C-alpha positions as a Markdown table, in Angstrom:
| # | Residue | x | y | z |
|---|---|---|---|---|
| 1 | Met | 62.7 | 79.6 | 86.9 |
| 2 | Asn | 59.3 | 77.6 | 87.5 |
| 3 | Asn | 57.1 | 80.9 | 87.2 |
| 4 | Pro | 56.3 | 82.4 | 83.9 |
| 5 | Pro | 59.1 | 85.3 | 82.7 |
| 6 | Gln | 57.7 | 88.8 | 83.7 |
| 7 | Ile | 58.5 | 90.8 | 80.5 |
| 8 | Gln | 56.9 | 93.8 | 80.3 |
| 9 | Gly | 54.5 | 94.1 | 77.3 |
| 10 | Tyr | 54.3 | 90.1 | 76.9 |
| 11 | Gln | 52.3 | 87.5 | 78.9 |
| 12 | Phe | 53.2 | 84.3 | 78.8 |
| 13 | Asp | 51.4 | 80.9 | 79.7 |
| 14 | Gln | 53.1 | 77.7 | 78.3 |
| 15 | Arg | 56.5 | 76.4 | 78.9 |
| 16 | Leu | 57.8 | 74.5 | 75.6 |
| 17 | Leu | 61.3 | 73.4 | 76.9 |
| 18 | Val | 63.3 | 72.8 | 80.2 |
| 19 | His | 67.0 | 73.4 | 79.7 |
| 20 | Pro | 69.7 | 73.8 | 82.3 |
| 21 | Leu | 70.7 | 77.1 | 80.8 |
| 22 | Ala | 67.6 | 78.1 | 79.3 |
| 23 | Glu | 63.8 | 77.9 | 78.9 |
| 24 | Ile | 61.3 | 78.4 | 76.2 |
| 25 | Trp | 57.9 | 79.7 | 76.5 |
| 26 | Arg | 55.2 | 80.7 | 74.3 |
| 27 | Gly | 52.8 | 83.7 | 74.9 |
| 28 | Arg | 51.4 | 86.9 | 73.5 |
| 29 | Ser | 52.2 | 90.4 | 73.5 |
| 30 | Phe | 50.0 | 93.2 | 74.7 |
| 31 | Thr | 48.7 | 93.6 | 71.0 |
| 32 | Gly | 47.5 | 90.1 | 71.0 |
| 33 | Met | 50.2 | 88.8 | 68.9 |
| 34 | Glu | 51.7 | 84.9 | 69.5 |
| 35 | Val | 55.2 | 84.9 | 70.3 |
| 36 | Val | 58.1 | 82.8 | 71.6 |
| 37 | Ala | 60.5 | 83.9 | 74.1 |
| 38 | Leu | 64.0 | 81.9 | 75.0 |
| 39 | Val | 64.9 | 82.8 | 78.5 |
| 40 | Leu | 68.1 | 82.2 | 80.3 |
| 41 | Ser | 68.0 | 80.6 | 83.6 |
| 42 | Thr | 70.1 | 81.4 | 86.6 |
| 43 | Ala | 72.6 | 78.9 | 85.9 |
| 44 | Gly | 72.7 | 80.5 | 82.2 |
| 45 | Ala | 72.7 | 84.1 | 83.0 |
| 46 | Ala | 75.3 | 83.5 | 85.7 |
| 47 | Asp | 77.9 | 82.5 | 83.0 |
| 48 | Pro | 79.5 | 85.3 | 80.9 |
| 49 | Gln | 80.2 | 82.9 | 78.0 |
| 50 | Val | 76.6 | 81.9 | 77.5 |
| 51 | Arg | 75.2 | 85.6 | 77.9 |
| 52 | Glu | 77.9 | 86.6 | 75.1 |
| 53 | Arg | 76.8 | 83.5 | 72.8 |
| 54 | Leu | 73.1 | 84.7 | 73.3 |
| 55 | Gly | 74.1 | 88.3 | 72.1 |
| 56 | Asn | 76.3 | 86.9 | 69.1 |
| 57 | Ser | 73.1 | 84.4 | 68.0 |
| 58 | Ser | 70.4 | 87.5 | 68.8 |
| 59 | Arg | 72.3 | 89.3 | 66.0 |
| 60 | Ser | 72.5 | 86.9 | 63.9 |
| 61 | Ala | 68.7 | 86.3 | 63.9 |
| 62 | Ala | 68.0 | 90.1 | 63.6 |
| 63 | Leu | 67.0 | 91.9 | 60.6 |
| 64 | Ser | 69.5 | 92.4 | 58.1 |
| 65 | Pro | 69.3 | 94.4 | 54.7 |
| 66 | Gly | 67.8 | 92.7 | 52.1 |
| 67 | Arg | 65.6 | 90.0 | 54.4 |
| 68 | Gln | 61.8 | 89.5 | 53.8 |
| 69 | Glu | 61.1 | 88.3 | 57.4 |
| 70 | Thr | 62.1 | 89.1 | 60.8 |
| 71 | Pro | 62.8 | 86.1 | 63.1 |
| 72 | Leu | 63.8 | 88.4 | 66.0 |
| 73 | Trp | 61.1 | 90.3 | 67.6 |
| 74 | Ala | 62.8 | 91.7 | 70.9 |
| 75 | Ala | 65.8 | 90.9 | 72.9 |
| 76 | Asn | 67.3 | 92.1 | 76.3 |
| 77 | Leu | 70.8 | 90.9 | 77.2 |
| 78 | Asn | 71.4 | 93.1 | 80.2 |
| 79 | Ser | 68.7 | 91.6 | 82.5 |
| 80 | Asp | 68.9 | 89.4 | 85.7 |
| 81 | His | 67.5 | 86.6 | 83.0 |
| 82 | Pro | 68.7 | 87.5 | 79.4 |
| 83 | Tyr | 65.9 | 87.0 | 76.6 |
| 84 | Ala | 65.5 | 86.8 | 73.1 |
| 85 | Ile | 61.5 | 87.0 | 71.7 |
| 86 | Thr | 60.4 | 85.9 | 68.2 |
| 87 | Gln | 56.9 | 86.1 | 66.5 |
| 88 | Leu | 55.2 | 83.4 | 65.7 |
| 89 | Ile | 54.0 | 83.3 | 61.9 |
| 90 | Pro | 51.3 | 80.9 | 60.2 |
| 91 | Gly | 53.9 | 78.8 | 57.8 |
| 92 | Gln | 56.8 | 79.2 | 59.6 |
| 93 | Ser | 57.4 | 78.8 | 63.1 |
| 94 | Gly | 59.0 | 81.6 | 65.0 |
| 95 | Ala | 60.2 | 79.3 | 67.8 |
| 96 | Glu | 61.8 | 77.0 | 65.3 |
| 97 | Arg | 63.4 | 80.0 | 63.7 |
| 98 | Leu | 64.7 | 81.4 | 67.1 |
| 99 | Leu | 65.9 | 77.8 | 68.0 |
| 100 | Asp | 68.0 | 77.1 | 64.8 |
| 101 | Pro | 70.3 | 79.9 | 65.3 |
| 102 | Leu | 70.2 | 79.4 | 69.2 |
| 103 | Asp | 70.6 | 75.9 | 69.5 |
| 104 | Gly | 74.3 | 76.1 | 70.2 |
| 105 | Leu | 73.3 | 77.9 | 73.4 |
| 106 | Leu | 71.3 | 74.7 | 74.5 |
| 107 | Gly | 74.2 | 72.3 | 74.3 |
| 108 | Asn | 73.2 | 71.1 | 70.9 |
| 109 | Asp | 70.6 | 68.8 | 72.9 |
| 110 | Glu | 69.3 | 67.2 | 69.7 |
| 111 | Gln | 66.3 | 65.5 | 71.6 |
| 112 | Ser | 65.3 | 68.7 | 73.2 |
| 113 | Leu | 65.4 | 70.4 | 70.1 |
| 114 | Asp | 63.3 | 67.8 | 68.3 |
| 115 | Ala | 61.0 | 67.6 | 71.0 |
| 116 | Val | 60.3 | 71.5 | 70.7 |
| 117 | Arg | 60.2 | 71.3 | 67.3 |
| 118 | Ser | 57.5 | 68.3 | 67.1 |
| 119 | Gln | 55.5 | 70.6 | 69.4 |
| 120 | Leu | 55.9 | 73.8 | 67.3 |
| 121 | Ser | 54.7 | 71.7 | 64.3 |
| 122 | Gln | 51.1 | 72.6 | 64.7 |
| 123 | Tyr | 52.1 | 76.4 | 64.2 |
| 124 | Gly | 53.8 | 75.8 | 60.6 |
| 125 | Gly | 57.4 | 74.7 | 61.8 |
| 126 | Thr | 58.6 | 71.8 | 60.1 |
| 127 | Pro | 58.8 | 68.6 | 62.2 |
| 128 | Pro | 61.8 | 66.6 | 62.8 |
| 129 | Glu | 62.9 | 63.3 | 61.0 |
| 130 | Gln | 63.0 | 61.3 | 64.0 |
| 131 | Thr | 61.0 | 63.1 | 66.9 |
| 132 | His | 62.3 | 62.2 | 70.5 |
| 133 | Thr | 59.4 | 63.9 | 73.0 |
| 134 | Ala | 60.9 | 64.8 | 76.3 |
| 135 | Pro | 59.1 | 63.0 | 79.4 |
| 136 | Glu | 58.0 | 65.9 | 80.8 |
| 137 | Leu | 56.5 | 67.7 | 78.3 |
| 138 | Pro | 53.1 | 67.1 | 76.6 |
| 139 | Ser | 52.7 | 65.9 | 73.1 |
| 140 | Tyr | 50.6 | 67.9 | 71.1 |
| 141 | Gly | 50.8 | 65.8 | 67.7 |
| 142 | Ala | 47.5 | 64.1 | 66.6 |
| 143 | Gln | 46.7 | 60.4 | 67.7 |
| 144 | Asp | 46.1 | 59.4 | 64.0 |
| 145 | Ala | 49.8 | 60.6 | 63.8 |
| 146 | Glu | 50.9 | 57.8 | 66.5 |
| 147 | Gln | 49.3 | 54.6 | 64.8 |
| 148 | Pro | 51.5 | 52.7 | 63.2 |
| 149 | Ala | 51.4 | 52.4 | 58.9 |
| 150 | Ala | 50.0 | 48.7 | 59.2 |
| 151 | Glu | 47.1 | 50.0 | 61.1 |
| 152 | Arg | 47.0 | 53.2 | 58.9 |
| 153 | Ser | 47.0 | 51.2 | 55.8 |
| 154 | Val | 44.2 | 48.7 | 57.3 |
| 155 | Val | 42.0 | 51.6 | 58.2 |
| 156 | Gln | 42.2 | 53.4 | 54.8 |
| 157 | Asp | 41.6 | 50.0 | 52.8 |
| 158 | Thr | 38.2 | 49.2 | 55.1 |
| 159 | Ala | 37.1 | 53.1 | 54.3 |
| 160 | Ala | 37.8 | 52.4 | 50.9 |
| 161 | Ala | 36.0 | 49.5 | 50.9 |
| 162 | Val | 32.7 | 50.8 | 52.3 |
| 163 | Gln | 30.0 | 51.5 | 49.8 |
| 164 | Pro | 28.1 | 53.7 | 49.1 |
| 165 | Val | 29.2 | 57.1 | 50.5 |
| 166 | Gly | 26.9 | 58.2 | 53.8 |
| 167 | Lys | 25.7 | 61.6 | 54.5 |
| 168 | Val | 28.5 | 61.6 | 57.1 |
| 169 | Glu | 30.9 | 60.9 | 54.6 |
| 170 | Leu | 29.6 | 63.5 | 52.3 |
| 171 | Ala | 29.7 | 66.2 | 55.1 |
| 172 | Arg | 33.4 | 65.3 | 55.4 |
| 173 | Glu | 34.2 | 65.5 | 52.1 |
| 174 | Tyr | 32.6 | 69.4 | 52.0 |
| 175 | Ser | 34.3 | 70.1 | 55.0 |
| 176 | Arg | 37.5 | 69.0 | 53.4 |
| 177 | Lys | 36.8 | 71.2 | 50.3 |
| 178 | Leu | 35.9 | 74.3 | 52.2 |
| 179 | Gly | 39.4 | 74.2 | 53.9 |
| 180 | Ser | 40.4 | 77.5 | 55.2 |
| 181 | Trp | 37.7 | 79.4 | 53.7 |
| 182 | Val | 35.5 | 78.6 | 56.6 |
| 183 | Tyr | 38.0 | 80.1 | 59.2 |
| 184 | Val | 37.7 | 83.0 | 56.7 |
| 185 | Val | 34.3 | 83.6 | 57.0 |
| 186 | Val | 34.0 | 83.1 | 60.7 |
| 187 | Val | 36.4 | 86.0 | 61.0 |
| 188 | Leu | 34.2 | 88.2 | 58.4 |
| 189 | Ile | 31.1 | 87.6 | 60.9 |
| 190 | Val | 32.9 | 88.3 | 63.9 |
| 191 | Leu | 34.1 | 91.7 | 62.4 |
| 192 | Ile | 31.2 | 92.7 | 61.1 |
| 193 | Ala | 29.3 | 92.0 | 64.2 |
| 194 | Phe | 31.8 | 93.7 | 66.4 |
| 195 | Thr | 31.3 | 97.2 | 64.0 |
| 196 | Ile | 27.7 | 96.8 | 64.0 |
| 197 | Thr | 27.9 | 96.6 | 67.7 |
| 198 | Tyr | 30.4 | 99.3 | 68.0 |
| 199 | Ser | 28.7 | 101.5 | 66.0 |
| 200 | Val | 25.0 | 101.0 | 67.7 |
| 201 | Gly | 26.7 | 101.7 | 71.1 |
| 202 | Ala | 28.8 | 105.0 | 69.9 |
| 203 | Ala | 25.2 | 106.3 | 68.7 |
| 204 | Val | 23.7 | 105.5 | 72.1 |
| 205 | Gly | 26.7 | 106.7 | 74.0 |
| 206 | Ser | 26.4 | 110.1 | 72.1 |
| 207 | Ala | 22.7 | 110.8 | 72.6 |
| 208 | Val | 22.6 | 110.3 | 76.5 |
| 209 | Lys | 24.2 | 113.3 | 78.5 |
| 210 | Lys | 26.1 | 112.9 | 81.7 |
| 211 | Glu | 25.0 | 115.3 | 84.2 |
| 212 | Ala | 28.6 | 114.5 | 86.4 |
| 213 | Ala | 31.2 | 113.6 | 83.8 |
| 214 | Ala | 34.4 | 112.1 | 85.5 |
| 215 | Pro | 37.6 | 113.2 | 84.0 |
| 216 | Ile | 39.3 | 111.2 | 81.4 |
| 217 | Ser | 42.1 | 109.7 | 82.0 |
| 218 | Asp | 45.2 | 109.5 | 79.5 |
| 219 | Pro | 45.2 | 106.5 | 77.6 |
| 220 | Val | 47.7 | 103.4 | 79.2 |
| 221 | Lys | 50.5 | 102.9 | 76.7 |
| 222 | Pro | 52.8 | 100.4 | 77.8 |
| 223 | Ala | 56.4 | 101.2 | 78.5 |
| 224 | Ala | 59.1 | 101.8 | 76.1 |
| 225 | Leu | 61.4 | 98.9 | 75.7 |
| 226 | Pro | 65.2 | 99.2 | 76.9 |
| 227 | Thr | 67.6 | 100.5 | 74.2 |
| 228 | Ser | 69.6 | 97.2 | 74.9 |
| 229 | Val | 67.0 | 95.1 | 73.1 |
| 230 | Leu | 68.3 | 97.0 | 69.8 |
| 231 | Leu | 71.3 | 94.7 | 68.6 |
| 232 | Pro | 73.0 | 96.3 | 65.5 |
| 233 | Gly | 76.1 | 95.6 | 66.7 |
| 234 | Val | 79.1 | 97.9 | 67.4 |
| 235 | Ser | 79.8 | 99.9 | 64.1 |
| 236 | Lys | 83.7 | 99.4 | 63.0 |
| 237 | Val | 85.6 | 102.4 | 62.8 |
| 238 | Thr | 89.1 | 103.7 | 61.1 |
| 239 | Thr | 91.9 | 103.7 | 63.8 |
| 240 | Ala | 93.2 | 107.3 | 64.3 |
| 241 | Ala | 96.8 | 108.0 | 63.2 |
| 242 | Tyr | 99.3 | 107.0 | 66.0 |
| 243 | Ile | 101.0 | 110.5 | 67.9 |
| 244 | Arg | 104.4 | 110.3 | 69.2 |
| 245 | Thr | 104.8 | 112.8 | 71.8 |
| 246 | Gly | 106.8 | 112.9 | 74.6 |
| 247 | Gly | 105.8 | 114.8 | 78.2 |
| 248 | Pro | 104.6 | 113.5 | 81.5 |
| 249 | Gly | 102.0 | 110.8 | 81.6 |
| 250 | Leu | 99.3 | 109.7 | 84.1 |
| 251 | Val | 101.2 | 107.5 | 86.3 |
| 252 | Gly | 104.8 | 106.9 | 86.6 |
| 253 | Gln | 107.0 | 106.2 | 83.7 |
| 254 | Thr | 106.2 | 107.3 | 79.9 |
| 255 | Tyr | 107.8 | 106.4 | 76.4 |
| 256 | Pro | 110.5 | 108.9 | 75.8 |
| 257 | Ser | 110.4 | 110.9 | 72.7 |
| 258 | Gly | 111.6 | 109.0 | 69.8 |
| 259 | Thr | 111.0 | 105.5 | 71.4 |
| 260 | Asp | 110.9 | 102.6 | 68.9 |
| 261 | Val | 107.5 | 101.0 | 70.0 |
| 262 | Gln | 105.5 | 98.5 | 68.2 |
| 263 | Val | 102.4 | 100.4 | 66.9 |
| 264 | Ile | 99.0 | 98.3 | 67.9 |
| 265 | Lys | 96.4 | 99.4 | 65.2 |
| 266 | Asn | 94.9 | 96.3 | 63.9 |
| 267 | Leu | 92.0 | 95.7 | 66.7 |
| 268 | Asp | 89.1 | 98.0 | 65.7 |
| 269 | Leu | 89.8 | 100.2 | 68.0 |
| 270 | Pro | 89.2 | 104.0 | 67.4 |
| 271 | Phe | 92.8 | 104.9 | 68.7 |
| 272 | Ala | 96.6 | 103.4 | 68.3 |
| 273 | Phe | 99.1 | 103.0 | 71.0 |
| 274 | Gly | 102.7 | 102.1 | 71.4 |
| 275 | Trp | 103.6 | 98.3 | 72.7 |
| 276 | Pro | 107.6 | 98.0 | 73.9 |
| 277 | Arg | 108.1 | 94.7 | 72.4 |
| 278 | Pro | 106.4 | 92.2 | 69.5 |
| 279 | Pro | 103.1 | 91.9 | 70.9 |
| 280 | Ser | 100.6 | 89.0 | 70.6 |
| 281 | Val | 96.9 | 90.6 | 70.0 |
| 282 | Arg | 93.5 | 88.9 | 70.7 |
| 283 | Glu | 89.8 | 89.7 | 70.1 |
| 284 | Leu | 88.1 | 88.9 | 73.2 |
| 285 | Gly | 84.2 | 89.1 | 71.4 |
| 286 | Glu | 81.7 | 92.4 | 71.7 |
| 287 | Ser | 78.2 | 92.8 | 73.1 |
| 288 | Ser | 75.7 | 94.9 | 71.3 |
| 289 | Thr | 77.4 | 98.1 | 72.4 |
| 290 | Thr | 81.1 | 97.3 | 73.8 |
| 291 | Leu | 84.0 | 96.1 | 72.3 |
| 292 | Tyr | 86.6 | 93.8 | 74.0 |
| 293 | Arg | 90.3 | 93.5 | 73.5 |
| 294 | Gln | 93.9 | 92.3 | 74.6 |
| 295 | Val | 97.4 | 92.7 | 73.8 |
| 296 | Gln | 100.2 | 90.7 | 76.0 |
| 297 | Thr | 103.7 | 89.7 | 75.5 |
| 298 | Val | 105.0 | 86.2 | 76.7 |
| 299 | Gly | 108.3 | 86.3 | 78.4 |
| 300 | Ser | 109.9 | 89.4 | 80.6 |
| 301 | Val | 112.6 | 91.5 | 79.7 |
| 302 | Val | 114.3 | 89.3 | 82.6 |
| 303 | Asn | 113.3 | 86.0 | 81.5 |
| 304 | Pro | 112.5 | 85.9 | 77.7 |
| 305 | Thr | 111.8 | 82.3 | 77.8 |
| 306 | Lys | 108.9 | 82.6 | 80.5 |
| 307 | Ser | 106.0 | 81.0 | 79.4 |
| 308 | Ser | 103.3 | 83.0 | 81.2 |
| 309 | Ser | 102.2 | 86.5 | 80.2 |
| 310 | Ala | 104.9 | 89.1 | 81.7 |
| 311 | Leu | 102.4 | 92.1 | 80.5 |
| 312 | Ile | 99.0 | 92.2 | 79.5 |
| 313 | Ala | 96.6 | 95.0 | 78.6 |
| 314 | Lys | 92.8 | 94.5 | 78.2 |
| 315 | Ile | 90.7 | 97.3 | 76.6 |
| 316 | Ala | 87.1 | 98.2 | 76.5 |
| 317 | Val | 85.8 | 100.6 | 74.0 |
| 318 | Arg | 81.7 | 102.1 | 73.9 |
| 319 | Gln | 80.6 | 104.7 | 71.7 |
| 320 | Cys | 78.4 | 107.4 | 73.1 |
| 321 | Arg | 76.0 | 110.3 | 71.9 |
| 322 | Asp | 78.0 | 113.0 | 73.5 |
| 323 | Leu | 80.4 | 113.5 | 76.6 |
| 324 | Ala | 76.8 | 113.8 | 78.5 |
| 325 | Gly | 75.8 | 110.4 | 77.2 |
| 326 | Cys | 79.4 | 109.1 | 78.3 |
| 327 | Leu | 79.1 | 110.1 | 81.8 |
| 328 | Gly | 75.5 | 108.7 | 82.1 |
| 329 | Val | 76.7 | 105.3 | 81.2 |
| 330 | Arg | 79.7 | 105.3 | 82.8 |
| 331 | Thr | 78.7 | 103.7 | 86.2 |
| 332 | Ala | 77.2 | 100.8 | 84.2 |
| 333 | Phe | 80.1 | 100.5 | 81.6 |
| 334 | Asp | 82.6 | 100.0 | 84.5 |
| 335 | Glu | 80.6 | 97.3 | 86.0 |
| 336 | Asp | 80.6 | 95.3 | 82.8 |
| 337 | Trp | 84.1 | 95.8 | 81.6 |
| 338 | Thr | 85.6 | 95.0 | 85.2 |
| 339 | Lys | 83.6 | 92.3 | 85.6 |
| 340 | Ala | 84.9 | 90.9 | 82.2 |
| 341 | Phe | 88.4 | 91.5 | 83.0 |
| 342 | Arg | 88.2 | 90.8 | 86.8 |
| 343 | Ala | 89.6 | 94.0 | 87.2 |
| 344 | Pro | 89.0 | 96.5 | 90.2 |
| 345 | Ala | 87.3 | 99.9 | 89.3 |
| 346 | Pro | 88.9 | 103.2 | 88.8 |
| 347 | Arg | 88.5 | 105.2 | 91.9 |
| 348 | Thr | 90.5 | 108.3 | 91.5 |
| 349 | Ala | 89.2 | 110.9 | 89.3 |
| 350 | Lys | 91.9 | 113.0 | 87.7 |
| 351 | Asp | 89.7 | 115.7 | 85.7 |
| 352 | Ala | 85.7 | 115.4 | 84.9 |
| 353 | Arg | 86.4 | 112.8 | 81.9 |
| 354 | Thr | 89.2 | 110.5 | 83.4 |
| 355 | Trp | 88.9 | 108.2 | 86.4 |
| 356 | Tyr | 92.1 | 105.8 | 87.6 |
| 357 | Ser | 93.3 | 103.6 | 90.4 |
| 358 | Val | 96.9 | 101.9 | 91.2 |
| 359 | Ser | 97.3 | 98.6 | 92.6 |
| 360 | Asn | 101.0 | 97.7 | 93.8 |
| 361 | Thr | 100.2 | 93.8 | 94.7 |
| 362 | Asp | 101.2 | 91.1 | 92.5 |
| 363 | Pro | 100.5 | 91.8 | 89.4 |
| 364 | Tyr | 101.0 | 95.3 | 89.5 |
| 365 | Thr | 97.5 | 96.6 | 88.0 |
| 366 | Leu | 96.8 | 100.0 | 86.5 |
| 367 | Val | 93.2 | 100.6 | 85.6 |
| 368 | Met | 91.2 | 103.8 | 83.7 |
| 369 | Thr | 87.8 | 104.7 | 82.6 |
| 370 | Arg | 88.2 | 107.8 | 79.8 |
| 371 | Ala | 85.9 | 109.9 | 77.9 |
| 372 | Tyr | 87.2 | 111.4 | 74.8 |
| 373 | Ser | 86.0 | 112.6 | 71.6 |
| 374 | Asp | 88.0 | 112.1 | 68.0 |
| 375 | Ala | 86.6 | 113.0 | 64.3 |
| 376 | Gly | 83.1 | 114.1 | 66.1 |
| 377 | Arg | 82.7 | 111.0 | 67.8 |
| 378 | Trp | 82.6 | 110.4 | 71.6 |
| 379 | Trp | 84.0 | 107.1 | 73.2 |
| 380 | Leu | 84.5 | 105.7 | 76.6 |
| 381 | Val | 87.5 | 103.6 | 77.1 |
| 382 | Gly | 87.9 | 101.3 | 79.7 |
| 383 | Val | 91.8 | 99.8 | 80.0 |
| 384 | Ala | 93.2 | 97.4 | 82.6 |
| 385 | Val | 97.2 | 96.8 | 82.6 |
| 386 | Ser | 98.7 | 94.3 | 84.4 |
| 387 | Ala | 102.5 | 93.3 | 84.6 |
| 388 | Val | 104.9 | 91.2 | 86.9 |
| 389 | Pro | 107.5 | 93.2 | 88.8 |
| 390 | Glu | 110.1 | 93.8 | 86.5 |
| 391 | Glu | 107.9 | 95.0 | 83.9 |
| 392 | Val | 106.2 | 97.7 | 85.8 |
| 393 | Pro | 108.0 | 100.5 | 83.6 |
| 394 | Ser | 106.6 | 99.0 | 80.3 |
| 395 | Ala | 103.3 | 98.5 | 81.7 |
| 396 | Gln | 103.4 | 102.6 | 82.9 |
| 397 | Gly | 104.7 | 103.2 | 79.5 |
| 398 | Val | 101.6 | 101.5 | 77.6 |
| 399 | Phe | 99.1 | 102.8 | 80.3 |
| 400 | Asn | 100.6 | 106.2 | 79.7 |
| 401 | Asp | 100.4 | 106.2 | 75.9 |
| 402 | Ile | 96.6 | 105.2 | 75.8 |
| 403 | Trp | 96.2 | 108.1 | 78.1 |
| 404 | Arg | 97.8 | 110.3 | 75.8 |
| 405 | Gln | 96.2 | 108.8 | 72.5 |
| 406 | Thr | 92.6 | 109.5 | 74.0 |
| 407 | Asn | 93.5 | 113.1 | 74.8 |
């Protein structure tokens, strides 16, 4: 990725770090605000674990209640090259605040991280104790800082011995005393000059009458950032009560009424469902919009000592605004969860809210996407259940029970 990243509303012109998984660029927003962006490379974007770690790290850097600063300015985890952007604030380098929560993404490469912190020290960041500047990165440190301590001592002693103080030294002393006030005065002069020029131009423009005035075009406004840049995380919900019902299912066999099953209700899912034997549950993580969970049983009814998983259910859940909102994002939702679970996409429509598919290969696989409402909230649910041949009835029972619990 040799060219600057093309992110709408931002322009980047200086690459601060090159890494096999990511790059760090410095630039400006359309308002002129200085920002720093961490952009995943093609290799980093192709690794689901790296993308997930970028999402988790970005949420940890985002503004939370009670904080007085905003390390994270923007992020997009769904683009071809996911990125996170932070603002440069005088006195505390935005890039350094972005690096601290995201250094694990760069592989904890201390040499690369120290090189970036050294370059960003001029913007207010704290330089590392031992700076290791990467060969391909330019050095932004002052030449005086690179002199050995012995040479600086000799120079200081020599300067102190010079008497009397000349005009040049006196001018330097006044300059040190003035400090940042010089910049404040310059800014005020520029603002005053701009105000006077604008006022004169406005007065002249209003006095001149144009015979053929061109139609005034609408002001240019930057396009709104995609909704995926907001990273509040998936809100936790209360799991609905498990309902023991009989009746037909969607595919194959169902649990007979009164069957003794293990109720799965401790996975932060909005619904509970039954499992035929003692299960092993696992949280596979979450993105900014979707929860990923897994339930499995090791050993089959025919061979209980079998070490591999005989019955596995993987579940993805995403909250929607309403039914229309669920249907609008269903295609993208199917691409996400089937790719994460390495499962086929549902193809057969049961009704306007349910799609499923059956694969009779080994392992036997059932997949389903379903939109449903509970307690005033709408949800999209993606399910992939796989089993060895002797566990096919159990797989159908789990699959049908999830379908009925989300009715």
